[in-house]
Structure formats: C-alpha cells, structure tokens
C-alpha positions as CSV (number, residue, x, y, z in Angstrom):
1,M,-34.7,91.5,170.2
2,F,-35.5,92.7,166.6
3,A,-39.2,92.6,165.8
4,V,-39.9,91.9,162.1
5,V,-43.6,92.8,161.4
6,Q,-45.6,90.5,159.2
7,F,-48.6,92.0,157.2
8,P,-50.9,89.9,155.0
9,G,-49.0,89.9,151.8
10,S,-45.5,90.5,153.2
11,N,-43.0,88.4,151.3
12,D,-39.6,89.5,152.6
13,D,-40.4,89.1,156.3
14,R,-38.6,85.7,156.7
15,D,-35.8,86.9,154.5
16,M,-35.3,89.9,156.9
17,A,-35.4,87.6,159.9
18,F,-33.0,85.2,158.3
19,A,-30.5,88.0,157.5
20,L,-30.6,89.3,161.0
21,K,-30.6,86.0,162.9
22,S,-28.7,83.5,160.8
23,V,-26.2,85.8,159.1
24,L,-25.7,88.7,161.5
25,G,-26.4,86.8,164.8
26,A,-29.2,89.0,166.1
27,D,-32.2,87.8,168.0
28,A,-35.0,88.4,165.4
29,R,-38.6,87.4,165.7
30,L,-41.7,87.7,163.5
31,V,-44.6,89.8,164.9
32,W,-48.0,89.3,163.3
33,H,-49.7,92.6,162.3
34,A,-52.8,91.9,164.5
35,Q,-50.8,92.1,167.7
36,A,-51.6,95.3,169.6
37,E,-48.3,95.4,171.4
38,L,-44.7,94.8,170.4
39,P,-42.8,92.1,172.4
40,P,-41.4,93.6,175.7
41,A,-37.8,93.1,174.7
42,T,-38.0,94.9,171.4
43,E,-34.9,96.9,170.5
44,A,-35.8,97.7,166.9
45,V,-38.7,97.3,164.6
46,L,-38.4,96.3,160.9
47,L,-41.2,96.7,158.4
48,P,-40.3,94.3,155.5
49,G,-41.0,94.4,151.8
50,G,-43.8,92.7,150.0
51,F,-47.4,93.6,149.0
52,S,-49.2,94.3,152.3
53,Y,-52.9,93.8,151.9
54,G,-52.3,93.1,148.2
55,D,-51.4,96.8,147.7
56,Y,-55.1,97.6,147.4
57,L,-55.9,101.3,147.3
58,R,-52.2,102.1,147.1
59,C,-49.1,100.6,148.6
60,G,-49.0,100.7,152.4
61,A,-52.4,102.5,152.7
62,M,-54.2,99.7,154.4
63,A,-51.2,98.4,156.5
64,R,-51.0,101.7,158.3
65,F,-54.3,100.8,160.1
66,S,-53.0,97.4,161.3
67,P,-53.2,97.2,165.1
68,V,-49.4,96.8,165.4
69,M,-48.8,100.1,163.8
70,A,-50.1,102.0,166.8
71,A,-47.4,100.2,168.9
72,V,-44.8,100.9,166.2
73,R,-45.7,104.6,166.4
74,R,-45.4,104.7,170.2
75,F,-42.0,102.9,169.9
76,A,-40.8,105.4,167.3
77,E,-42.0,108.4,169.3
78,A,-40.1,107.0,172.3
79,G,-36.9,107.0,170.3
80,G,-36.8,103.4,169.2
81,P,-35.2,102.6,165.9
82,V,-37.6,101.7,163.0
83,L,-36.5,100.5,159.6
84,G,-38.8,100.1,156.6
85,T,-37.6,98.5,153.4
86,C,-39.5,98.8,150.1
87,N,-43.2,98.2,151.1
88,G,-42.1,99.0,154.7
89,F,-40.9,102.4,153.4
90,Q,-44.3,102.9,151.8
91,V,-46.1,102.0,155.1
92,L,-43.9,104.4,157.1
93,C,-44.9,107.2,154.6
94,E,-48.5,106.3,154.7
95,A,-48.5,106.3,158.5
96,G,-46.9,109.7,158.7
97,L,-43.8,108.5,160.3
98,L,-41.8,109.7,157.3
99,P,-42.7,112.6,155.0
100,G,-43.5,112.1,151.3
101,V,-45.1,109.3,149.2
102,L,-43.9,106.6,146.9
103,R,-45.5,106.8,143.4
104,R,-45.5,104.6,140.3
105,N,-42.1,104.2,138.7
106,R,-41.3,106.7,136.0
107,D,-41.6,104.2,133.2
108,L,-44.7,102.5,134.8
109,H,-42.8,99.2,134.8
110,F,-41.9,96.9,137.7
111,V,-38.1,97.2,138.3
112,C,-36.2,94.1,139.6
113,D,-32.4,94.7,139.4
114,F,-29.3,95.7,141.3
115,V,-28.7,99.4,141.8
116,H,-26.0,101.6,143.3
117,V,-26.7,104.0,146.2
118,R,-24.4,106.5,147.8
119,V,-24.4,107.0,151.5
120,E,-25.1,110.6,152.2
121,E,-25.3,110.7,156.0
122,I,-23.2,108.7,158.5
123,A,-24.8,108.2,161.9
124,A,-26.2,105.6,164.2
125,P,-28.4,103.6,164.2
126,F,-28.5,102.9,160.5
127,T,-25.3,104.0,158.7
128,S,-22.6,103.9,161.4
129,R,-20.7,101.2,159.5
130,A,-20.6,103.2,156.3
131,R,-17.9,105.6,155.1
132,P,-18.9,109.1,153.9
133,G,-19.9,108.8,150.2
134,Q,-19.6,105.0,150.2
135,V,-21.4,103.3,147.3
136,L,-23.5,100.3,148.1
137,R,-24.8,97.7,145.6
138,L,-28.2,96.6,146.6
139,P,-31.2,94.9,144.9
140,V,-34.5,96.6,144.2
141,K,-37.9,95.1,143.2
142,H,-40.8,97.5,143.1
143,G,-43.4,99.1,140.9
144,E,-44.1,102.1,143.1
145,G,-40.7,103.4,144.2
146,A,-40.6,107.0,142.9
147,Y,-40.1,109.0,146.2
148,T,-42.0,112.3,145.9
149,V,-42.3,115.4,148.1
150,T,-43.1,119.0,147.5
151,P,-40.2,121.4,146.9
152,D,-40.4,122.9,150.4
153,V,-40.3,119.5,152.1
154,L,-37.4,118.5,149.8
155,A,-35.4,121.6,150.8
156,R,-36.1,120.8,154.5
157,L,-34.9,117.2,154.1
158,E,-31.7,118.3,152.4
159,A,-31.0,121.0,154.9
160,N,-31.6,118.7,157.9
161,G,-29.5,115.9,156.5
162,Q,-32.4,113.5,156.3
163,V,-31.5,112.2,152.8
164,V,-29.6,109.0,153.7
165,L,-29.2,107.2,150.4
166,R,-29.2,108.5,146.9
167,Y,-29.2,106.5,143.6
168,C,-25.9,106.8,141.8
169,D,-23.7,105.1,139.3
170,A,-21.0,102.6,140.3
171,A,-18.5,105.4,140.8
172,G,-20.8,107.4,143.0
173,G,-21.8,110.0,140.4
174,R,-25.4,111.0,139.8
175,A,-26.7,110.1,136.3
176,P,-30.2,109.8,134.9
177,G,-29.7,106.1,134.1
178,A,-28.8,105.3,137.7
179,N,-32.2,106.3,139.1
180,P,-34.4,103.2,138.5
181,N,-37.8,104.8,139.3
182,G,-37.7,108.6,138.8
183,A,-37.5,109.4,142.5
184,I,-37.1,113.1,143.2
185,A,-33.5,114.2,143.7
186,D,-32.4,110.6,143.2
187,I,-33.6,109.8,146.7
188,A,-33.4,106.1,147.7
189,G,-33.8,106.4,151.4
190,I,-34.6,109.0,154.0
191,R,-34.9,109.3,157.8
192,N,-37.1,111.3,160.1
193,E,-35.8,114.5,161.7
194,A,-35.0,112.7,165.0
195,G,-32.9,110.1,163.0
196,N,-34.5,107.0,164.5
197,V,-36.9,106.1,161.6
198,F,-35.4,105.2,158.3
199,G,-37.1,104.1,155.0
200,L,-35.4,102.9,151.8
201,M,-36.5,101.2,148.6
202,P,-33.6,98.8,148.2
203,H,-33.5,95.5,150.0
204,P,-30.4,95.2,152.3
205,E,-31.7,91.8,153.6
206,H,-31.0,90.3,150.1
207,A,-27.4,91.5,150.2
208,V,-25.8,90.0,153.3
209,E,-24.1,86.9,151.8
210,A,-21.3,87.0,149.2
211,A,-22.8,84.1,147.3
212,I,-26.2,85.7,147.0
213,G,-26.4,89.4,146.2
214,G,-23.2,90.5,147.9
215,T,-22.7,91.8,151.4
216,D,-23.3,95.5,151.2
217,G,-26.7,95.2,153.0
218,A,-24.8,94.3,156.1
219,V,-23.5,97.8,156.2
220,L,-27.0,99.0,157.1
221,L,-28.4,96.0,159.0
222,G,-25.1,95.7,160.9
223,S,-25.2,99.3,161.9
224,L,-28.6,98.7,163.5
225,L,-27.2,95.7,165.3
226,D,-24.2,97.7,166.5
227,A,-26.6,100.4,167.9
228,A,-28.6,97.8,169.7
229,R,-25.5,96.3,171.3
230,A,-24.2,99.8,172.3
231,R,-27.5,100.6,174.1
232,K,-27.2,97.3,176.0
233,G,-23.7,98.1,177.0
234,T,-24.7,101.5,178.5
235,A,-27.9,100.3,180.1
C-alpha cells in the first residue's frame, strides 16, 4: 500500500493517489498529517506538492513538525522508500531527510511549464524503468524551486551519485535556458545516501496519461511500483 500524506494546503495529494491507483494500478491511500503512525501495510510514502500550511515561514518549514513526519522518519530510517515531489521535496529537506534547501526561483517568478530532465542515476526504487541519460518531459509549478547546497555538500552528492535528475534541453544537453529556477548544478532531484529517499521539483503524477501531460512520469512512479512488487515477491 502506498501512503500519500495530506498536509493542510496540499493540492496534489489526490492527483498523486489517482496516478498511482487509477492509472498504475497500485493500492494508494490518503493519510492525514495528524496521524501519528503510518498504516501497517505501508510499502512506500509519498509527500505531494502544494502549499503545506500556506508556505508560512518558508516552504515545508511547518509541515516538518506534523505528527506523521516522525513516522515518516522512522519508515525512512528502516529503509522504506519515501518520495517527495515539489512541496514534498521541500518538506524532506526541511526535515533533514535530504540535504540542502529550496530557495526562491532565480527570477523571483512562479514557474508553471513543462521542462526536460535527464536521468543521471539508474537504480531501484525510483529510476529502474529509466535508461541511462534518458530525457523525461515533466511539468513544474513552483516559486521556490532553486535547489541550493554548499560547495562541499554538492561535491559529496556528485561523488556519491545522489543527483538523480538534472534539468536539460530536449536533446539532453545542459543549457542556461533549460534550468527554470536557477538550481545549483541544474539539479532537479536528489536522493539520500542510502538511496531510499528521493525528492524532485517536477510533478510525475501529472504526466502519466498520454492525453494529459504525457507518460514520462510513469517512468518514476512505475519504478517505485516495480520495487514494491519485487519486495512482495521475495518476502
């Protein structure tokens, strides 16, 4: 069962649950932020996009204190897969489950558009369906998406293969115009050192149907589903 956490102000929670359940065929359920425990059958946790707590103070800063986040931390520390998209990525950084911070976009404008990202690392549970260097077309919609870390942390992320997605042009090349927010090193998504916590600014849940946004998001969400099924098969 995939647990999709709902915070006050989340607005992509039902979209994420729909993508998982109605399109990909996964068992997905909404979990309210005030719950102190995750459902017993939880196989993966997803923190969706939106404006948790109205983005007061800064994005994700208040959501990190929600009761459910203690359970999410325990789940992650036990090796469970956790995926955060957009605001969910911000929450993961604020909670210390991922390094770095998401700052205001370079041009101080809200960005709502499709972007291209290049898959830098291929591994379960998040990118096993991808090809090395594959370019995905995914939507973004954020005002604070400029991923920022200190130079030493960036060097460590690069050396450890923790940079999973990087903004690029349609051909996979890195170009200034391809980076929508000014993120350092064109980073669109990173994972923790253990590889089981992944945060990204694009929205894969809005790209799982050909008629609406394309299907490239299924590469990421489908990889998570494959990993869950594989664990069931070996249990």
